[in-house]
FIFILUM-57875 format. One record per residue (C-alpha): x, y, z negated; residue in one letter. Coordinates in steps of 0.25 Angstrom, whole numbers, padded with zeros to 4 digits, always signed. Each point is the difference from the previous one (the first is absolute). Layout:
N
XYZA
...
end
This chain:
387
-0055-0078+0091X
+0002+0006-0014X
-0001-0014-0008X
+0009-0008+0010X
+0012+0009-0005X
+0009-0002-0015X
+0005+0014-0002X
+0010-0007-0011X
+0005-0009+0009X
+0003+0008+0009X
+0008+0012-0009X
+0008-0012-0006X
+0006-0002+0013X
+0001+0014+0005X
+0006+0007-0015X
+0012-0006+0001X
+0004+0006+0015X
+0005+0016+0000X
-0002+0006+0014X
+0013+0002+0008X
-0006+0013+0006X
+0000+0014-0004X
-0012+0008+0001X
-0002+0011+0010X
-0008+0013-0002X
-0009+0006+0009X
-0005+0015-0001X
+0006+0001-0014X
+0000+0013-0002X
-0016+0001+0004X
-0007+0004-0014X
+0011-0005-0010X
+0001+0014-0006X
-0014-0003-0003X
+0004-0015-0005X
+0012+0005-0011X
-0009+0012-0006X
-0010-0012-0004X
+0004-0005-0016X
+0002-0014+0000X
-0004-0011-0012X
+0012-0005-0008X
-0009-0002-0012X
-0012-0004-0003X
-0003-0009+0013X
-0011-0008+0001X
+0008-0010+0010X
+0012-0007-0009X
+0015+0000+0008X
-0005-0016+0001X
-0011+0002+0007X
+0003+0007+0010X
+0012-0007+0002X
-0010-0011+0002X
-0009+0008+0010X
+0012+0006+0008X
+0005-0016+0002X
-0013-0004+0004X
-0005+0009+0010X
+0015+0000+0007X
-0004-0015+0001X
-0013+0000+0005X
+0004+0012+0011X
+0011-0008+0005X
-0009-0013+0002X
-0008+0007+0009X
-0012+0004-0011X
-0006+0014+0003X
+0001+0009-0010X
-0015+0000-0003X
-0001-0013-0003X
+0015+0000-0009X
-0006+0009-0007X
-0013-0009-0004X
+0009-0011-0002X
+0008+0008-0011X
-0012+0004-0005X
-0007-0014-0002X
+0012-0008-0006X
+0004+0011-0010X
+0002-0008-0011X
-0002+0011-0011X
-0016+0005+0004X
+0003+0014-0005X
+0009+0005+0010X
-0010-0007+0013X
-0008+0016-0001X
+0014+0006+0003X
+0001-0009+0011X
-0013-0001+0005X
+0000+0015+0000X
+0012+0000+0011X
-0007-0010+0007X
-0013+0008+0003X
+0009+0012+0003X
+0008-0007+0010X
-0014-0006+0004X
-0004+0016+0004X
+0009+0000+0009X
+0011+0008-0012X
+0016-0005+0002X
+0005-0007-0009X
+0010+0010-0006X
-0012+0010+0000X
-0008-0008-0010X
+0011-0002-0008X
+0006+0014-0001X
-0017+0003-0003X
-0001-0011-0011X
+0013+0009-0009X
+0002-0014-0005X
+0013-0001+0009X
+0013+0008+0001X
+0004+0009+0011X
+0010-0009+0004X
-0009-0012+0003X
-0010+0007+0009X
+0011+0008+0008X
+0005-0012+0000X
-0011-0008+0006X
-0004+0014+0007X
+0014-0003+0007X
-0002-0015+0002X
-0013+0004+0006X
+0005+0008+0011X
+0012-0008+0004X
-0007-0013+0001X
+0009-0006-0012X
-0011-0001-0010X
+0006-0014-0004X
+0013+0005-0001X
-0003+0012-0011X
-0011-0009-0007X
+0011-0009-0003X
+0012+0010-0003X
-0011+0004-0012X
-0003-0014-0005X
+0015+0000-0001X
+0002+0013-0007X
-0011-0004-0010X
+0005-0014-0002X
+0014+0007-0004X
-0006+0010-0008X
-0007-0011-0008X
+0013-0009-0001X
+0008+0010-0006X
-0012+0003-0009X
+0000-0014-0005X
+0015-0001+0001X
+0000+0012-0014X
-0011-0005-0005X
+0003-0015-0001X
+0013+0007-0005X
-0008+0007-0013X
-0012-0009-0002X
+0009-0010-0008X
+0008+0011-0009X
-0012+0008-0003X
-0011-0012-0004X
+0013-0004-0010X
+0002+0012-0005X
-0015+0002-0004X
+0000-0014-0007X
+0011+0005-0007X
-0006+0013-0002X
-0012-0004-0005X
+0008-0012-0008X
+0011+0010-0009X
-0014+0009-0001X
-0008-0010-0007X
+0011-0005-0008X
+0005+0013-0005X
-0017+0004-0004X
-0004-0012-0005X
+0011-0013-0003X
+0011+0013-0007X
-0009+0004-0010X
-0003-0014-0004X
+0014-0001-0004X
+0002+0014-0007X
-0011-0005-0009X
+0009-0013-0004X
+0012+0009+0000X
-0004+0009-0010X
-0006-0009-0009X
+0015-0004-0002X
+0006+0014-0002X
+0015+0004+0001X
+0007+0006+0012X
-0004-0002+0014X
+0009-0004+0012X
+0002+0012+0009X
-0003-0008+0012X
-0012-0003-0007X
-0005+0015-0006X
+0002+0004+0016X
-0009-0010+0004X
-0012+0003-0011X
+0002+0016+0002X
-0003-0004+0017X
-0011-0008-0003X
-0008+0009-0011X
+0002+0011+0012X
-0006-0009+0010X
-0012-0004-0007X
+0001+0014-0005X
+0000+0008+0014X
-0004-0013+0007X
-0015+0005+0005X
+0006+0012+0003X
+0012-0003+0008X
-0011-0010+0009X
-0008+0012+0002X
+0009+0009+0004X
+0007-0010+0008X
-0015-0001+0007X
-0002+0015+0001X
+0015-0001+0008X
-0004-0010+0011X
-0013+0007+0001X
+0008+0013+0002X
+0005-0007+0010X
-0009-0006+0007X
-0004+0014+0003X
+0012+0008+0004X
+0007-0011+0008X
-0003+0007+0012X
+0002+0014-0003X
+0014+0006+0007X
+0007+0002-0013X
-0003-0013-0008X
+0004-0006+0016X
+0013+0007-0003X
+0002-0005-0011X
-0005-0012+0000X
+0010-0004+0012X
+0012+0009-0008X
-0001-0010-0012X
-0003-0013+0009X
+0013+0002+0006X
+0009+0003-0010X
-0005-0015-0008X
+0013-0008+0002X
-0003-0011+0011X
-0013+0002+0001X
+0001+0013+0004X
+0010-0004+0010X
-0012-0011+0006X
-0012+0009+0001X
+0010+0010+0007X
+0004-0012+0012X
-0015-0002+0001X
-0004+0015+0005X
+0014+0000+0009X
-0005-0014+0006X
-0014+0005+0001X
+0004+0015+0006X
+0010-0008+0012X
-0009-0011+0003X
-0011+0012+0002X
+0010+0007+0006X
+0002-0013+0009X
-0014-0001+0007X
-0002+0015+0002X
+0012+0004+0006X
+0001-0013+0008X
-0015+0005+0004X
+0006+0011+0008X
-0006+0009-0010X
+0006+0014-0003X
+0012+0000-0009X
-0008+0013-0007X
-0015-0008+0000X
+0008-0015-0005X
+0007+0010-0012X
-0015+0006-0004X
-0006-0014+0001X
+0008-0007-0010X
+0001+0011-0007X
-0015+0000-0003X
+0000-0017-0002X
+0013-0002-0008X
-0006+0002-0014X
+0012+0003-0007X
+0002+0015-0005X
+0016+0002+0003X
-0003-0006+0015X
-0010+0009+0002X
+0006+0013-0006X
+0013-0003+0011X
-0009-0003+0010X
-0004+0014+0000X
+0011+0008+0000X
+0008-0012+0011X
-0013+0004+0010X
+0004+0016-0004X
+0016-0004+0005X
-0004-0009+0012X
-0010+0011+0005X
+0012+0011-0001X
+0010-0012+0008X
+0008-0006-0011X
+0000-0015+0002X
-0008-0011-0009X
+0013-0007-0005X
+0005+0017-0006X
-0013+0003-0005X
-0003-0014-0006X
+0014+0001-0007X
-0003+0012-0008X
-0009-0006-0009X
+0005-0012-0010X
-0010-0008+0003X
+0006-0007+0012X
+0012-0007-0002X
+0014+0003+0008X
-0002-0014+0008X
-0012+0002+0004X
+0002+0015+0005X
+0012-0004+0009X
-0008-0013+0005X
-0011+0009+0003X
+0011+0011+0006X
+0006-0012+0009X
-0015-0003+0005X
-0003+0016+0006X
+0014-0001+0006X
-0003-0012+0009X
-0015+0003+0001X
-0005-0012-0009X
-0005+0005-0011X
-0013-0011-0001X
+0010-0011+0001X
+0009+0007-0012X
-0012+0002-0009X
-0004-0014+0003X
+0014-0004-0006X
+0000+0010-0013X
-0014-0004-0002X
+0004-0018+0002X
+0012+0004-0010X
-0008+0005-0012X
-0009-0009+0001X
+0009-0011-0002X
+0007+0009-0014X
-0013+0001-0003X
-0002-0014-0001X
+0015-0005-0007X
-0001+0011-0010X
-0015-0004-0004X
+0005-0012+0000X
+0010+0002-0009X
-0008+0009-0007X
-0009-0007-0004X
+0012-0015-0005X
+0007+0013-0009X
-0014+0003-0006X
-0004-0013-0005X
+0013-0005-0011X
-0001+0014-0001X
-0011+0003-0006X
-0001-0015-0008X
+0013+0005-0004X
-0006+0013-0005X
-0014-0005-0005X
+0007-0013-0010X
+0010+0011-0005X
-0012+0009-0005X
-0008-0013-0007X
+0013-0006-0005X
+0002+0014-0006X
-0013+0001-0009X
+0003-0014-0002X
+0012+0002-0007X
-0005+0012-0005X
-0011-0005-0009X
+0007-0015-0004X
+0014+0008-0001X
-0007+0004-0018X
-0005-0015-0001X
+0013-0006+0004X
+0008+0010-0010X
-0011-0003-0011X
+0002-0017+0002X
+0015+0004-0002X
-0003+0008-0014X
-0005-0015-0006X
end
């Protein structure tokens, strides 16, 4: 039976389907606080988001097709295209064979977030495991698309700027000094722009290695400190203040927050537990910090929209929609609308940013190169006029 099923073909047929039913919880409070006390692995996970998306999509497809959990995991393990991930799924399969549930196996592996294995546990208890797995696949699909949007918008500008910096540095360190030697032979007063370029060239040639070394030390420092609280707070505040880019980054995490809240509340998970799970998953310090205070406010009886309204990271329009959702008791629906709205805005703004950056970089690069060429040839033109 295992060889007669093609996961890829089944997955393609189901990938565009979105379940209309919401997940219902059972035994919601059983062992819940024990789960919440566990830390989750957001950074440094051995399973990338793309692999998780594929895993949940294929598993939900196979289970919906009537294949049992053991055979499904065996198929996924055998057909995993990247060999380095096969032992992970093989371990899940082995634990299930010995009688463990999928959610307990995921929890013990330390490769899945609290949200993931808790959602799978609810699916197992309610018989809605295929819906849960499909929603998990959709969650990671949206997360991957958001990353691709921002990366796609910045790839070309960063690449061009890197080449431009390298080319200008080469000209300053090697080409300009050659012209300097020629200009010294003629003597006389050099134009201001020529003297300025020559001064910059001498500076780059003298301090270039020191600048390069300092840059490498700075990058190493960032890598080693990026998980610490003080650095996350400082870097997040700096990022969201960058024009255009800061607004996109802010909306990406707000969309992720809304999407996760939609799934949790739609699963009938209590508000406080949902906030605690989102706080661990969102991965953005300003939102994480605000949710700690929001949790305390909600616990003391303050509504969610008022609690969120105390923090500037959440736009007023978003707060208004959440308020309406609370009043009509349809928070999951309104969080879904917020997530979709921000996703559309992110796509539009990243496309606009990419189109804006391309000509701007060309103009700036052309201006720098043109300035260097004018500075080098201007004395020669003046010399030619004297004869």
